[in-house]
Structure formats: structure tokens, C-alpha cells
N, C-alpha and C positions, 0 to 999 in steps of 0.2 A: 298537884294531884290531877290525874286523868280519870274521866268518867267514861265507862264503856257499858253498853247495853246491847243485847242481841235477843231478837225475838223472831219466831217463824209463824207465819199465817198460812192457813189452808183455805183455798178458794176452789169451789166446784165449777170452774170455768176454764176455757181454753187459755193456755199460757199467753197467747198473743193479746188477749184482753187486759191482762195484768201488766204486760209490757207497755201498752198504750199509756197506762198511768205512770209507771215508774220512769219511763223515758222522757216524761214531760216535767222539767224542773219546776214549773209553776204548780202543777198538781201535787208534786212532792212537798213544796214549801207551804202552801196555803193551810194545810191542817195544823201546822205547828203554831201553838197558841202565842208564842212570843214574836212571831213574824207579823209585824205591824203592817208592812207593805212589801211589794215585790216588783222587780223590774227585770225584764229580759234584756241582756246586753249584746246579743249577737243574733243573727238571722237564723241560725240553725238551732238555737235553743240550748246550747251547751254551756253558756255562760250567763250568770244572772246575779242580781244583787238582792239579798234579803235585808230588810230594814227591821232590826231586831230590837225590841224594847224589853229589857230584863229588869224585874222588880228588885234591884239590889242597890244599896246605899251609894256606892261609888260611881254608879252609872245613871246620871240624871238625864240622859238623852238617848235617842235611838242610835244604835250602832249599825253601820253598813257592813254587811258580811258578803264579800265578793266570793261567789261560788263558781266552780268550773267542773264539768264532767271530765275526769282524768282518764277514764277507761270505760268503754262501751263495747259490749259484745252482744249485738242484737240477735235474737230477741231474748236474751237470758240474764244479762248482767250490766249493771251500771255502778260506777263508783264516782263520788264527787267529793271535792275538798272545798271548804269555805274558810276564808281568812279575813280577820279584822284586827283592830287594835285591842279588842277585849277577849277574843277567842279564836281557836282553830277548830273546825268540826270536819269530820270525815264520815261519810255515809256510804254504805254498800247495800245494794239490793240484788238478790240473786233468785231467779225463778227456776224451779225444778219441776218438770212435768210429772204427774202421777196418773194413776189409773182413772181417778175421778176428777181430774182438773190439774192443779198444781199447788206447790207451796212457794211462799216468798220468804226468803231468809233476809232479815234486816240487821245490819250491824252499824252502830254509831259510836264514834269516839269524840269527846269534847275535851279539849285542853284550854283552860281559862288562862287569861293573861292578867286579870284583875282579881283581887280578893272577892270572894262571893260567887264568882261565875260557876266554878266546879260545884260548890255547895248547892247552888240553885239547881243545876242539872242532875246532880246525884239524887236530889229529892224529886225531880219532875220529869226526867228523861223517859222513864217508863210510861208516864201519863201521856207524853207526846206520841209514843208509839201507839197507844190506845187511840189517840186522835187520828193518826195516820191510817190505822186499820178501819176505823169508822168511816173515814173519807173514801177509802178504797171500796168498801162494801156498798156505800151509797153510789159511787161511780159505776160499780159493777151491777147495781140493782139487786143486791143480796141482802137478806135480813141481817140485822146487827148481831 
């Protein structure tokens, strides 16, 4: 089973400020509650490893999810893919300018490779997007 979620956020700021956040793989990873640690793997910041701790019975250790930005169109779009022994995750962030600032469309797909991974993300992926939006609002110095 594949879990998909999509959500759009609205921000009353210039699109370049939102790009600063989504173009940074560490800023994108840190708000995710199951990301226990994080490491940049290259100098330009397009490859990273997320150390993910999922509360599921078959996974009693932290899983290393190797992520890589596979498409970047500055300053409007970034797509990343993360792979590990327990899951594959794809994330897309697209900025669209508006009259009052911009919108940010977020799309995530999680394919689990172990029983329980999809069930966990089906239940919690929407909450993770809440965490991402809260972190962005804090970064942009906007009210929650």
C-alpha cells in the first residue's frame, strides 16, 4: 500500500523567503517527528541522510533514509527521493506567487517495505505536514 498526502499552505511573504526554507534539506527534515537525526552528505546540500525512528514492532532500530534532490527549479520547485531498507519517500514542494505572497503545494508519497510502515504513515503523515507548516511559519516569523 502506498500513502499519499497533499496540502497547500498560504504565506503572506515573498516567494524567495519560502524558497530559502524548502531548498534546504535540513530545514525540510528537522520538523518531521520521526527524524531522529540528520546529516548532509554533499557540499551543495542536495544529498542527505535522515535517521528515522518509526514506532513499529518490526523496526527496533533507527533506519537511515538516503535522500537526494532529483529536481530543482529555483526558486519555485524541489523534488526529493529518499530510499532505505524500510521505505521509499518522495516529496515535492512547489511555490506559486500570489497577489499577497505565495502558496506552497506539498506532495508526499511513502512506500513501505516492512509491515507497519504504511499503516504508521497513513495515520501520521498529515500530522507531519502540520509540523512542517509550523516550522515554516516559525522560520518566516509568522503567526501559527
